[in-house]
PADODREN-516190 format. One line per field, with one value per atom (N, C-alpha, C, CB): atom name; x, y, z; residue in one letter. Coordinates in nm, 2 decimals. Glycine has a CB too. Example, Ala and Ser with C-alpha at 12.3 -4.5 7.8 and 13.67 -1.06 7.14 Angstrom:
<atoms>
atom	N|CA|C|CB|N|CA|C|CB
c1	1.32|1.23|1.32|1.13|1.28|1.37|1.29|1.41
c2	-0.57|-0.45|-0.33|-0.45|-0.22|-0.11|0.00|-0.06
c3	0.78|0.78|0.78|0.90|0.71|0.71|0.79|0.57
res	a|a|a|a|s|s|s|s
</atoms>
This chain:
<atoms>
atom	N|CA|C|CB|N|CA|C|CB|N|CA|C|CB|N|CA|C|CB|N|CA|C|CB|N|CA|C|CB|N|CA|C|CB|N|CA|C|CB|N|CA|C|CB|N|CA|C|CB|N|CA|C|CB|N|CA|C|CB|N|CA|C|CB|N|CA|C|CB|N|CA|C|CB|N|CA|C|CB|N|CA|C|CB|N|CA|C|CB|N|CA|C|CB|N|CA|C|CB|N|CA|C|CB|N|CA|C|CB|N|CA|C|CB|N|CA|C|CB|N|CA|C|CB|N|CA|C|CB|N|CA|C|CB|N|CA|C|CB|N|CA|C|CB|N|CA|C|CB|N|CA|C|CB|N|CA|C|CB|N|CA|C|CB|N|CA|C|CB|N|CA|C|CB|N|CA|C|CB|N|CA|C|CB|N|CA|C|CB|N|CA|C|CB|N|CA|C|CB|N|CA|C|CB|N|CA|C|CB|N|CA|C|CB|N|CA|C|CB|N|CA|C|CB|N|CA|C|CB|N|CA|C|CB|N|CA|C|CB|N|CA|C|CB|N|CA|C|CB|N|CA|C|CB|N|CA|C|CB|N|CA|C|CB|N|CA|C|CB|N|CA|C|CB|N|CA|C|CB|N|CA|C|CB|N|CA|C|CB|N|CA|C|CB|N|CA|C|CB|N|CA|C|CB|N|CA|C|CB|N|CA|C|CB|N|CA|C|CB|N|CA|C|CB|N|CA|C|CB|N|CA|C|CB|N|CA|C|CB|N|CA|C|CB|N|CA|C|CB|N|CA|C|CB|N|CA|C|CB|N|CA|C|CB|N|CA|C|CB|N|CA|C|CB|N|CA|C|CB|N|CA|C|CB|N|CA|C|CB|N|CA|C|CB|N|CA|C|CB|N|CA|C|CB|N|CA|C|CB|N|CA|C|CB|N|CA|C|CB|N|CA|C|CB|N|CA|C|CB|N|CA|C|CB|N|CA|C|CB|N|CA|C|CB|N|CA|C|CB|N|CA|C|CB|N|CA|C|CB|N|CA|C|CB|N|CA|C|CB|N|CA|C|CB|N|CA|C|CB|N|CA|C|CB|N|CA|C|CB|N|CA|C|CB|N|CA|C|CB|N|CA|C|CB|N|CA|C|CB|N|CA|C|CB|N|CA|C|CB|N|CA|C|CB|N|CA|C|CB|N|CA|C|CB|N|CA|C|CB|N|CA|C|CB|N|CA|C|CB|N|CA|C|CB|N|CA|C|CB|N|CA|C|CB|N|CA|C|CB|N|CA|C|CB|N|CA|C|CB|N|CA|C|CB|N|CA|C|CB|N|CA|C|CB|N|CA|C|CB|N|CA|C|CB|N|CA|C|CB|N|CA|C|CB|N|CA|C|CB|N|CA|C|CB|N|CA|C|CB|N|CA|C|CB|N|CA|C|CB|N|CA|C|CB|N|CA|C|CB|N|CA|C|CB|N|CA|C|CB|N|CA|C|CB|N|CA|C|CB|N|CA|C|CB|N|CA|C|CB|N|CA|C|CB|N|CA|C|CB|N|CA|C|CB|N|CA|C|CB|N|CA|C|CB|N|CA|C|CB|N|CA|C|CB|N|CA|C|CB|N|CA|C|CB|N|CA|C|CB|N|CA|C|CB|N|CA|C|CB|N|CA|C|CB|N|CA|C|CB|N|CA|C|CB|N|CA|C|CB|N|CA|C|CB
c1	9.36|9.34|9.48|9.27|9.48|9.61|9.64|9.60|9.76|9.81|9.72|9.95|9.67|9.58|9.64|9.55|9.78|9.84|9.82|9.99|9.79|9.78|9.64|9.87|9.54|9.41|9.36|9.31|9.31|9.26|9.12|9.29|9.08|8.94|8.85|8.92|8.90|8.82|8.78|8.89|8.87|8.84|8.73|8.97|8.69|8.59|8.48|8.66|8.49|8.39|8.25|8.43|8.15|8.02|8.01|7.90|7.98|7.99|7.86|8.02|7.75|7.62|7.60|7.50|7.60|7.59|7.47|7.72|7.39|7.27|7.31|7.15|7.26|7.28|7.15|7.38|7.15|7.04|7.08|6.97|6.99|7.02|7.01|6.92|7.09|7.10|6.97|7.21|6.88|6.76|6.65|6.71|6.67|6.57|6.56|6.61|6.44|6.42|6.47|6.26|6.47|6.51|6.41|6.50|6.28|6.19|6.20|6.05|6.22|6.24|6.36|6.25|6.47|6.59|6.58|6.71|6.51|6.49|6.41|6.41|6.31|6.22|6.31|6.10|6.40|6.48|6.57|6.57|6.63|6.72|6.64|6.78|6.52|6.44|6.41|6.31|6.37|6.33|6.45|6.28|6.57|6.69|6.76|6.79|6.71|6.77|6.92|6.74|6.95|7.09|7.10|7.14|7.22|7.25|7.31|7.33|7.33|7.40|7.37|7.55|7.36|7.35|7.45|7.20|7.49|7.58|7.50|7.69|7.52|7.45|7.52|7.43|7.45|7.51|7.45|7.48|7.54|7.49|7.57|7.52|7.49|7.55|7.64|7.62|7.59|7.66|7.80|7.69|7.81|7.93|7.90|8.01|7.97|7.94|7.99|8.01|7.89|7.93|7.91|7.84|7.85|7.84|7.78|7.75|7.76|7.70|7.60|7.81|7.50|7.40|7.39|7.26|7.40|7.39|7.27|7.52|7.23|7.11|7.13|7.09|7.25|7.28|7.26|7.43|7.27|7.25|7.10|7.28|7.01|6.87|6.84|6.78|6.90|6.88|6.95|6.93|7.07|7.15|7.12|7.29|7.13|7.11|6.96|7.18|6.89|6.75|6.66|6.69|6.67|6.59|6.63|6.58|6.76|6.81|6.78|6.96|6.78|6.76|6.61|6.85|6.53|6.39|6.37|6.31|6.46|6.44|6.31|6.56|6.24|6.12|6.17|6.05|6.08|6.12|6.12|6.02|6.06|6.06|6.18|5.93|6.27|6.40|6.49|6.47|6.57|6.67|6.76|6.75|6.79|6.88|7.02|6.89|7.06|7.19|7.20|7.20|7.09|7.09|7.16|6.95|7.14|7.20|7.31|7.09|7.35|7.46|7.60|7.47|7.69|7.83|7.90|7.89|7.97|8.04|8.15|7.94|8.26|8.30|8.30|8.43|8.29|8.28|8.42|8.23|8.43|8.55|8.54|8.57|8.65|8.64|8.78|8.59|8.79|8.92|8.92|8.94|9.03|9.04|9.03|9.18|8.98|8.96|9.09|8.88|9.20|9.33|9.40|9.41|9.35|9.41|9.39|9.36|9.48|9.46|9.35|9.60|9.30|9.20|9.25|9.15|9.38|9.44|9.43|9.59|9.46|9.44|9.30|9.49|9.21|9.07|9.03|8.97|9.08|9.06|9.12|9.11|9.24|9.31|9.23|9.45|9.19|9.11|8.98|9.09|8.91|8.79|8.81|8.72|8.92|8.95|8.98|9.07|9.07|9.11|9.00|9.22|8.90|8.79|8.66|8.76|8.66|8.55|8.43|8.51|8.45|8.34|8.34|8.35|8.23|8.22|8.18|8.11|8.16|8.13|8.22|7.98|8.28|8.37|8.33|8.52|8.29|8.26|8.40|8.20|8.39|8.51|8.50|8.53|8.61|8.61|8.72|8.63|8.69|8.78|8.76|8.78|8.86|8.84|8.72|8.82|8.71|8.61|8.46|8.61|8.45|8.32|8.31|8.31|8.19|8.17|8.16|8.04|8.24|8.24|8.21|8.38|8.19|8.16|8.16|8.26|8.14|8.14|8.21|7.99|8.29|8.35|8.31|8.51|8.27|8.22|8.30|8.07|8.28|8.35|8.30|8.32|8.18|8.12|8.20|7.97|8.23|8.30|8.44|8.32|8.50|8.63|8.62|8.70|8.52|8.49|8.46|8.38|8.38|8.35|8.48|8.25|8.57|8.70|8.77|8.78|8.76|8.82|8.78|8.80|8.65|8.59|8.66|8.44|8.72|8.78|8.93|8.72|8.99|9.13|9.19|9.17|9.32|9.39|9.43|9.52|9.46|9.48|9.59|9.52|9.70|9.80|9.75|9.93|9.68|9.63|9.52|9.57|9.44|9.34|9.40|9.25|9.50|9.57|9.63|9.67|9.69|9.76|9.66|9.84|9.55|9.45|9.38|9.35|9.35|9.28|9.36|9.25|9.49|9.57|9.60|9.69|9.61|9.64|9.52|9.72|9.42|9.31|9.18|9.28|9.12|8.99|8.98|8.94|9.08|9.08|9.07|9.20|9.14|9.13|8.99|9.23|8.93|8.79|8.70|8.74|8.70|8.60|8.64|8.57|8.76|8.80|8.71|8.94|8.66|8.58|8.43|8.57|8.40|8.26|8.25|8.21|8.37|8.37|8.31|8.51|8.22|8.16|8.27|8.04|8.38|8.48|8.59|8.55|8.58|8.68|8.63|8.70
c2	2.21|2.19|2.17|2.31|2.09|2.07|2.19|1.94|2.19|2.30|2.32|2.29|2.44|2.47|2.43|2.62|2.43|2.39|2.24|2.43|2.16|2.02|1.97|1.95|2.05|2.01|1.96|2.12|1.84|1.79|1.82|1.64|1.80|1.82|1.73|1.80|1.60|1.50|1.55|1.37|1.64|1.69|1.79|1.76|1.86|1.96|1.95|2.09|1.86|1.84|1.79|1.75|1.82|1.77|1.63|1.86|1.53|1.39|1.35|1.30|1.41|1.38|1.46|1.41|1.39|1.45|1.39|1.44|1.48|1.44|1.43|1.54|1.32|1.31|1.29|1.19|1.32|1.31|1.23|1.45|1.15|1.08|1.18|0.97|1.16|1.25|1.26|1.21|1.16|1.15|1.24|1.01|1.29|1.37|1.51|1.39|1.57|1.70|1.81|1.72|1.93|2.05|2.06|2.18|2.05|2.06|1.95|2.05|1.83|1.72|1.74|1.58|1.79|1.81|1.93|1.84|2.03|2.15|2.11|2.26|2.02|1.98|1.89|1.89|1.81|1.72|1.81|1.63|1.92|2.01|2.08|2.11|2.12|2.19|2.10|2.24|1.98|1.88|1.85|1.75|1.84|1.80|1.92|1.73|2.04|2.17|2.18|2.18|2.15|2.16|2.26|2.02|2.31|2.41|2.35|2.52|2.22|2.15|2.00|2.18|1.95|1.80|1.76|1.76|1.64|1.58|1.50|1.48|1.52|1.45|1.32|1.54|1.21|1.08|1.02|0.99|0.94|0.87|0.73|0.94|0.62|0.49|0.48|0.45|0.53|0.53|0.61|0.39|0.70|0.78|0.92|0.74|1.00|1.14|1.21|1.21|1.29|1.35|1.50|1.30|1.56|1.70|1.74|1.75|1.87|1.93|2.04|1.99|2.05|2.16|2.23|2.10|2.36|2.44|2.52|2.52|2.58|2.66|2.78|2.71|2.82|2.93|2.90|2.98|2.77|2.72|2.74|2.58|2.73|2.75|2.89|2.70|2.98|3.12|3.17|3.20|3.13|3.19|3.11|3.18|2.98|2.91|2.88|2.78|2.82|2.79|2.91|2.70|3.01|3.13|3.22|3.20|3.24|3.33|3.28|3.35|3.15|3.10|3.05|2.98|3.07|3.03|2.88|3.12|2.79|2.65|2.60|2.57|2.51|2.45|2.37|2.36|2.37|2.30|2.15|2.33|2.11|1.96|1.93|1.93|2.02|1.99|1.90|2.12|1.83|1.74|1.83|1.65|1.78|1.85|1.87|1.78|1.77|1.78|1.92|1.66|1.97|2.10|2.21|2.14|2.21|2.32|2.28|2.38|2.15|2.11|2.17|1.96|2.18|2.21|2.08|2.30|2.07|1.95|1.99|1.85|1.92|1.80|1.84|1.74|1.74|1.76|1.80|1.64|1.92|1.96|1.91|2.12|1.84|1.77|1.78|1.63|1.73|1.72|1.60|1.85|1.55|1.43|1.46|1.36|1.37|1.39|1.41|1.28|1.36|1.37|1.50|1.25|1.58|1.71|1.81|1.77|1.91|2.02|2.11|2.09|2.17|2.28|2.39|2.32|2.42|2.53|2.50|2.54|2.37|2.33|2.35|2.19|2.32|2.33|2.48|2.27|2.56|2.71|2.76|2.78|2.72|2.76|2.72|2.71|2.60|2.55|2.62|2.40|2.65|2.73|2.86|2.74|2.93|3.06|3.06|3.12|2.96|2.95|2.93|2.84|2.85|2.81|2.89|2.66|2.97|3.06|2.98|3.13|2.88|2.80|2.81|2.65|2.78|2.79|2.65|2.89|2.55|2.41|2.32|2.38|2.22|2.12|1.98|2.15|1.90|1.76|1.70|1.68|1.61|1.54|1.39|1.55|1.35|1.21|1.13|1.21|1.00|0.90|0.78|0.87|0.73|0.62|0.64|0.49|0.75|0.79|0.78|0.70|0.78|0.78|0.91|0.66|0.97|1.10|1.06|1.17|1.12|1.10|1.22|1.04|1.33|1.45|1.58|1.48|1.69|1.82|1.92|1.86|2.00|2.11|2.24|2.10|2.33|2.46|2.58|2.48|2.69|2.81|2.84|2.94|2.80|2.82|2.73|2.79|2.60|2.51|2.57|2.38|2.64|2.70|2.82|2.74|2.90|3.01|2.96|3.10|2.85|2.79|2.74|2.68|2.69|2.64|2.76|2.58|2.87|2.99|3.02|3.11|2.99|3.01|2.93|2.99|2.82|2.73|2.73|2.60|2.81|2.81|2.90|2.85|2.87|2.97|3.09|2.90|3.20|3.32|3.31|3.43|3.24|3.23|3.15|3.16|3.04|2.96|3.04|2.83|3.11|3.19|3.30|3.26|3.36|3.47|3.40|3.54|3.29|3.22|3.18|3.10|3.11|3.07|3.18|2.98|3.29|3.40|3.46|3.51|3.49|3.56|3.46|3.61|3.34|3.25|3.20|3.13|3.16|3.09|3.17|2.97|3.20|3.26|3.39|3.28|3.47|3.60|3.57|3.68|3.47|3.43|3.39|3.32|3.31|3.26|3.38|3.17|3.47|3.58|3.70|3.61|3.70|3.82|3.85|3.80|3.75|3.77|3.81|3.64|3.79|3.82|3.95|3.70|4.01|4.13|4.25|4.16|4.33|4.45|4.56|4.49|4.54|4.65|4.63|4.65|4.53|4.52|4.58|4.37
c3	16.28|16.14|16.07|16.07|15.97|15.90|15.82|15.81|15.77|15.69|15.56|15.65|15.54|15.43|15.29|15.42|15.28|15.16|15.13|15.16|15.23|15.21|15.22|15.31|15.25|15.25|15.11|15.31|15.11|14.98|14.95|14.97|14.83|14.79|14.87|14.64|14.89|14.96|15.10|14.97|15.16|15.30|15.30|15.35|15.19|15.20|15.10|15.17|15.01|14.90|14.96|14.79|14.89|14.92|14.86|14.87|14.94|14.89|14.82|15.00|14.86|14.80|14.67|14.90|14.56|14.43|14.36|14.34|14.29|14.22|14.07|14.24|14.01|13.87|13.79|13.84|13.67|13.58|13.46|13.55|13.40|13.28|13.16|13.26|13.07|12.95|12.87|12.86|12.89|12.82|12.88|12.81|13.00|13.07|13.00|13.22|13.03|12.97|13.06|12.95|13.01|13.09|13.21|13.00|13.19|13.29|13.40|13.23|13.36|13.46|13.54|13.39|13.48|13.55|13.65|13.45|13.61|13.69|13.82|13.62|13.80|13.91|14.00|13.86|13.95|14.03|14.12|13.94|14.05|14.13|14.24|14.03|14.21|14.31|14.42|14.24|14.39|14.50|14.59|14.44|14.53|14.60|14.66|14.51|14.62|14.67|14.64|14.83|14.52|14.47|14.36|14.43|14.34|14.23|14.11|14.28|14.11|13.99|13.99|13.99|13.87|13.86|13.75|13.82|13.77|13.67|13.57|13.74|13.44|13.34|13.30|13.21|13.31|13.29|13.16|13.41|13.09|12.97|12.98|12.84|12.98|13.00|13.12|12.87|13.23|13.36|13.35|13.40|13.26|13.25|13.26|13.11|13.34|13.35|13.22|13.47|13.16|13.03|13.03|12.92|13.14|13.15|13.28|13.04|13.29|13.42|13.38|13.51|13.46|13.44|13.58|13.39|13.57|13.70|13.69|13.72|13.80|13.80|13.71|13.94|13.69|13.60|13.45|13.61|13.42|13.28|13.25|13.27|13.34|13.32|13.29|13.44|13.36|13.34|13.21|13.46|13.19|13.08|12.95|13.11|12.95|12.82|12.79|12.83|12.88|12.85|12.83|12.96|12.92|12.91|12.79|13.04|12.78|12.68|12.54|12.70|12.52|12.39|12.37|12.36|12.47|12.47|12.43|12.38|12.49|12.46|12.53|12.51|12.46|12.52|12.64|12.41|12.74|12.86|12.84|12.98|12.73|12.69|12.61|12.61|12.59|12.52|12.60|12.48|12.54|12.62|12.70|12.53|12.82|12.91|12.85|13.05|12.76|12.69|12.62|12.60|12.58|12.51|12.58|12.46|12.72|12.80|12.89|12.88|12.88|12.97|12.92|12.98|13.02|12.98|12.96|13.09|12.85|12.81|12.72|12.75|12.72|12.81|12.95|12.76|13.04|13.18|13.24|13.25|13.29|13.36|13.50|13.36|13.55|13.68|13.74|13.67|13.86|13.94|14.02|14.02|14.06|14.14|14.29|14.11|14.37|14.51|14.59|14.57|14.54|14.61|14.58|14.59|14.49|14.46|14.57|14.33|14.58|14.68|14.65|14.70|14.75|14.74|14.66|14.88|14.67|14.59|14.44|14.63|14.41|14.26|14.21|14.24|14.30|14.26|14.24|14.37|14.33|14.32|14.19|14.44|14.16|14.04|13.91|14.03|13.91|13.80|13.78|13.81|13.89|13.88|13.83|14.02|13.87|13.82|13.67|13.90|13.63|13.49|13.40|13.48|13.44|13.35|13.38|13.37|13.48|13.50|13.55|13.38|13.64|13.69|13.84|13.65|13.90|14.05|14.11|14.09|14.02|14.07|13.99|14.06|14.06|14.00|14.04|14.02|13.96|14.00|14.03|13.88|14.13|14.18|14.14|14.34|14.07|14.01|14.08|13.86|14.09|14.14|14.05|14.29|13.98|13.89|13.80|13.97|13.74|13.64|13.70|13.53|13.83|13.90|13.98|14.00|13.97|14.05|14.20|14.00|14.28|14.42|14.50|14.46|14.44|14.51|14.42|14.62|14.48|14.41|14.51|14.38|14.45|14.53|14.46|14.53|14.54|14.49|14.55|14.53|14.49|14.55|14.69|14.46|14.72|14.85|14.95|14.85|14.91|15.00|15.03|14.93|14.94|14.96|15.06|14.83|15.04|15.13|15.27|15.08|15.28|15.41|15.48|15.40|15.40|15.46|15.53|15.35|15.47|15.53|15.68|15.45|15.70|15.83|15.95|15.83|15.91|16.02|16.01|16.01|15.93|15.92|16.02|15.78|16.06|16.14|16.05|16.20|16.12|16.04|15.93|16.14|15.96|15.86|15.74|15.92|15.76|15.65|15.57|15.70|15.65|15.58|15.49|15.69|15.54|15.46|15.34|15.54|15.35|15.24|15.14|15.30|15.18|15.09|15.02|15.16|15.10|15.04|14.93|15.15|14.95|14.85|14.73|14.91|14.76|14.65|14.57|14.70|14.64|14.57|14.57|14.65|14.68|14.68|14.60|14.82|14.61|14.54|14.39|14.57|14.34|14.20|14.16|14.17|14.24|14.20|14.18|14.31|14.27|14.27|14.19|14.41|14.14|14.06|13.95|14.01|13.88|13.76|13.80|13.68|13.93|13.97|14.05|14.05|14.08|14.16|14.09|14.21|14.15|14.08|14.08|14.16|14.14|14.14|14.04|14.28|13.95|13.84|13.72|13.82
res	m|m|m|m|e|e|e|e|n|n|n|n|a|a|a|a|k|k|k|k|t|t|t|t|i|i|i|i|t|t|t|t|i|i|i|i|a|a|a|a|d|d|d|d|v|v|v|v|m|m|m|m|t|t|t|t|k|k|k|k|s|s|s|s|v|v|v|v|i|i|i|i|s|s|s|s|a|a|a|a|d|d|d|d|a|a|a|a|s|s|s|s|m|m|m|m|t|t|t|t|i|i|i|i|n|n|n|n|e|e|e|e|t|t|t|t|a|a|a|a|k|k|k|k|m|m|m|m|m|m|m|m|e|e|e|e|d|d|d|d|a|a|a|a|k|k|k|k|v|v|v|v|g|g|g|g|a|a|a|a|v|v|v|v|i|i|i|i|i|i|i|i|m|m|m|m|e|e|e|e|n|n|n|n|n|n|n|n|t|t|t|t|p|p|p|p|i|i|i|i|g|g|g|g|i|i|i|i|v|v|v|v|t|t|t|t|d|d|d|d|r|r|r|r|d|d|d|d|f|f|f|f|a|a|a|a|v|v|v|v|k|k|k|k|a|a|a|a|a|a|a|a|a|a|a|a|h|h|h|h|a|a|a|a|y|y|y|y|e|e|e|e|i|i|i|i|s|s|s|s|s|s|s|s|p|p|p|p|i|i|i|i|k|k|k|k|r|r|r|r|i|i|i|i|m|m|m|m|s|s|s|s|s|s|s|s|p|p|p|p|l|l|l|l|l|l|l|l|s|s|s|s|i|i|i|i|n|n|n|n|s|s|s|s|d|d|d|d|e|e|e|e|s|s|s|s|v|v|v|v|r|r|r|r|n|n|n|n|a|a|a|a|a|a|a|a|d|d|d|d|l|l|l|l|m|m|m|m|h|h|h|h|e|e|e|e|r|r|r|r|g|g|g|g|v|v|v|v|r|r|r|r|k|k|k|k|l|l|l|l|p|p|p|p|v|v|v|v|l|l|l|l|s|s|s|s|d|d|d|d|d|d|d|d|k|k|k|k|v|v|v|v|v|v|v|v|g|g|g|g|m|m|m|m|i|i|i|i|t|t|t|t|a|a|a|a|t|t|t|t|d|d|d|d|i|i|i|i|v|v|v|v|n|n|n|n|l|l|l|l|l|l|l|l|a|a|a|a|v|v|v|v|c|c|c|c|v|v|v|v|e|e|e|e|e|e|e|e|d|d|d|d|m|m|m|m|r|r|r|r|n|n|n|n|m|m|m|m|y|y|y|y|f|f|f|f|h|h|h|h|s|s|s|s|v|v|v|v|a|a|a|a|k|k|k|k|i|i|i|i|f|f|f|f|t|t|t|t|n|n|n|n|y|y|y|y|s|s|s|s|p|p|p|p|y|y|y|y|n|n|n|n
</atoms>
């Protein structure tokens, strides 16, 4: 394996990304996510990515505010879309996730969605790293991502 400091997002991202049109409803989008077995979809308007909806948005935003399932998906999406370029390092992705408190980042290239990197992708990367790389990544990146989610803080 190459040095963990130089592994790019393109090396570990999920390339298959589901998108939904901004005109879809909360219910239609939830069904799409269930059928595709994904935890996030990119919301598109005029072939441009404008936001993201995660499974957590359904629980926190839709349920907490008792939005009708026929409401537009735009009502619960996170926008503006926070993203990262595919040629950036995994360390940069982990830092951005930590700073913004997110666990999923759309990956863009020339303003087109080309993938998604998640906290899980970064953890999976640890499983195939040599011990030195794993230690380096853990202390620099992964610990930052999960700090906010630890029950011990």
